[in-house]
C-alpha positions in Angstrom: 112.3 107.2 90.8 110.7 104.3 92.8 114.1 102.5 93.1 115.8 105.7 94.2 113.2 106.4 96.8 113.1 102.9 98.2 116.9 102.7 98.2 117.1 105.9 100.2 114.6 104.6 102.7 116.5 101.3 103.2 119.8 103.1 103.6 118.4 105.7 106.0 118.1 104.5 109.6 116.1 107.5 110.8 113.5 106.9 108.1 113.2 103.2 108.9 112.9 103.9 112.6 110.3 106.6 112.1 108.3 104.1 110.1 108.4 101.5 112.9 107.9 104.2 115.6 104.5 105.0 114.2 103.5 101.4 114.8 105.0 101.3 118.2 103.4 104.6 119.2 100.0 103.2 118.5 100.6 99.9 120.3 102.1 101.6 123.4 99.2 104.0 123.7 96.7 101.2 123.4 98.4 99.1 126.0 98.7 102.0 128.4 95.0 102.9 128.1 94.0 99.2 128.5 96.2 98.8 131.6 94.8 102.0 133.1 91.2 100.9 132.7 92.0 97.3 133.7 92.9 98.5 137.2 89.3 99.5 137.7 87.7 96.3 136.4 85.8 93.8 138.6 84.8 90.9 136.4 85.4 89.4 133.0 82.1 90.7 131.6 83.0 94.2 132.6 86.4 93.7 131.1 85.0 92.7 127.8 82.7 95.8 127.6 85.6 98.1 128.5 87.9 96.5 126.0 85.2 96.9 123.3 84.8 100.6 124.2 88.5 101.2 124.1 88.8 99.7 120.7 85.8 101.6 119.4 86.7 105.0 120.8 90.5 105.1 121.2 91.8 102.8 118.4 90.7 105.3 115.6 92.4 108.1 117.5 95.6 106.1 118.1 95.8 105.0 114.5 95.3 108.5 113.2 97.9 110.0 115.5 100.4 107.3 114.7 100.1 108.0 111.0 100.7 111.7 111.7 103.9 110.7 113.6 105.2 109.1 110.4 104.4 112.1 108.2 108.1 113.2 108.2 108.9 110.2 106.0 107.0 111.6 103.0 108.6 115.0 102.8 112.4 114.2 102.8 112.7 113.3 99.2 110.7 116.1 97.5 112.1 118.8 99.7 115.7 117.5 99.3 115.3 117.4 95.5 114.1 121.0 95.6 116.8 122.1 98.0 119.6 120.6 96.0 118.0 121.5 92.6 117.9 117.8 91.7 114.3 118.3 90.6 115.6 120.6 87.8 118.1 118.0 86.7 115.5 115.2 86.7 113.2 117.3 84.6 116.1 118.1 82.2 116.7 114.3 82.0 113.1 113.8 80.9 111.2 113.2 84.2 108.1 115.3 83.9 106.0 116.3 86.9 103.4 113.5 86.5 106.1 110.7 86.2 108.0 112.2 89.2 105.0 112.5 91.4 103.6 109.0 90.6 107.0 107.3 91.1 107.4 109.1 94.5 103.8 108.3 95.5 104.0 104.6 94.6 107.3 104.1 96.6 105.9 106.1 99.6 102.8 103.9 99.5 105.0 100.8 99.9 106.7 102.5 102.8 103.3 103.5 104.3 102.1 99.9 104.2 104.9 98.7 106.5 103.6 100.1 109.8 99.9 99.6 108.7 100.6 95.9 108.0 102.4 95.5 111.4 99.5 97.1 113.1 96.9 94.8 111.5 99.1 91.7 112.2 99.3 92.8 115.9 95.5 93.3 116.0 94.8 89.8 114.7 97.5 88.0 116.6 96.5 89.5 120.0 92.8 89.1 119.2 92.1 92.8 119.2 90.1 92.2 116.0 88.9 88.9 114.7 90.0 88.1 111.1 87.0 88.3 108.8 85.2 90.3 106.2 84.4 93.1 108.6 88.0 93.6 109.7 89.1 93.7 106.0 87.1 96.9 105.8 89.5 98.4 108.4 92.6 97.3 106.5 91.2 98.6 103.2 90.3 101.9 104.8 93.9 102.5 105.8 95.1 101.6 102.3 92.7 104.0 100.6 93.7 106.7 103.1 97.3 106.5 101.8 96.3 108.3 98.6 95.1 111.6 100.1 97.4 111.3 103.2 100.7 111.1 101.2 99.7 113.8 98.8 98.6 116.0 101.7 102.2 115.6 103.1 103.6 116.6 99.7 101.4 119.6 99.6 102.4 120.7 103.2 106.1 120.1 102.3 105.9 123.0 99.9 106.3 125.4 102.8 109.7 124.0 103.7 113.0 124.9 101.9 115.3 122.4 103.7 114.8 118.7 104.1 116.0 118.5 107.7 113.6 121.2 108.7 110.7 119.5 107.0 111.6 116.2 108.6 111.6 117.8 112.1 108.5 120.0 111.8 106.2 118.2 109.4 104.7 116.3 112.3 103.5 119.5 114.0 101.8 120.9 110.9 100.0 117.6 110.3 98.9 117.4 113.9 97.5 120.9 113.5 95.6 119.8 110.4 94.2 116.8 112.4 93.3 118.6 115.6 92.3 122.1 114.7 89.2 121.4 112.5 87.2 119.7 115.3 88.3 122.3 117.8 87.2 125.1 115.4 83.8 123.3 114.7 83.2 122.9 118.4 84.0 126.5 119.2 81.9 127.7 116.3 79.0 125.6 117.6 79.3 127.1 121.1 79.7 130.7 119.9 76.8 130.6 117.4 74.7 128.6 119.9 73.9 125.6 117.8 75.1 126.2 114.2 76.8 123.0 113.1 79.4 123.2 110.3 80.7 119.7 110.4 80.3 119.5 106.6 83.8 121.2 106.4 85.3 117.9 107.5 85.0 116.7 103.9 87.9 119.0 103.1 90.3 117.2 105.5 91.4 113.6 104.8 92.3 113.1 108.4 88.7 113.7 109.6 87.4 111.5 106.8 89.7 108.7 108.0 88.6 109.1 111.6 84.9 108.7 110.7 85.6 105.8 108.3 87.7 104.0 111.0 84.8 104.3 113.5 82.4 102.7 111.0 84.9 100.0 110.1 85.6 99.1 113.7 82.0 99.0 114.7 81.5 96.4 111.9 84.6 94.5 112.9 83.4 94.4 116.5 80.1 92.8 115.4 77.7 95.8 115.6 74.3 95.1 114.1 74.2 98.3 112.1 75.4 98.1 108.5 77.9 100.9 107.8 78.9 99.8 104.3 77.3 102.8 102.7 79.0 105.2 105.1 82.3 103.5 104.5 82.0 103.6 100.7 81.0 107.3 100.9 84.1 108.0 103.0 86.2 106.2 100.4 84.7 108.4 97.7 85.6 111.5 99.7 89.2 110.3 100.2 89.6 109.6 96.5 88.3 113.0 95.6 90.6 114.6 98.2 93.5 112.7 96.9 92.8 113.7 93.3 92.5 117.4 94.3 95.8 117.3 96.3 97.5 115.3 93.5 96.5 118.0 91.0 97.7 120.8 93.3 101.1 119.0 93.7 101.5 118.7 90.0 100.9 122.4 89.6 103.3 123.3 92.3 106.0 121.0 90.8 105.6 122.7 87.4 106.0 126.1 89.2 109.2 124.9 90.8 110.5 123.7 87.5 109.6 127.0 85.8 111.4 128.9 88.6 114.6 127.0 87.9 114.2 127.7 84.1 113.6 131.4 84.7 116.7 131.5 87.0 118.8 129.8 84.2 117.5 132.4 81.7 118.4 135.3 83.9 122.0 134.1 84.6 123.4 134.7 81.0 121.9 138.2 81.1 123.7 138.9 84.4 126.9 137.5 83.0 126.8 139.9 80.0 126.2 142.8 82.3 
């Protein structure tokens, strides 16, 4: 399954370009914001402070959005297999839901690492972040996030019946998952005049990533506060989110397989009639 997925990725220009585009999207946005603020700067000390603020505030947002941009990569194969009933044939050949899901996830994790690695290399080469123990936290945060993020994409992909449709519109669904929770929490806080329900963020991997990136970047930028405990807590949340989504995807895959089996059982009955 891994060889098949990676071979499809290499042979598909649109998948490869979408993977690179997520990296370019993040870099272009960072450069545009930096140039915008640079036009108002007066001295080097002010420039250093503004640069630090941009990295602390905008970098987590840019990384998160760039990952959402690449979300279409992770739905093509599962939706295509369901659309063409290849999943039924793979199951018939002996590939059970766990093996299918793990093979797909491992290969997609390798694909996920490509833009993340390019982003980190860019950050170190252009001195956005200094190479050290603190910046390693940022790298490891993005790697841990791959587990719930990829499985969240598989889960959302269940609403699509055609691979092309999933590839086009997965981005909008994932952006909604990323943007709607904070909007809802803010509106709820305003309407109820002070009731804070930020605890619901633990349900959403994208919000956990944003918080974890903020902690990691503050450490990488040399903040005095020690955020190791908060980062480790975010890792725990992401692993739990990934396990829950993984389990849901296995259940959905079994349901899809059973639907094919039921359809095959009904066909001889119709033929006899």
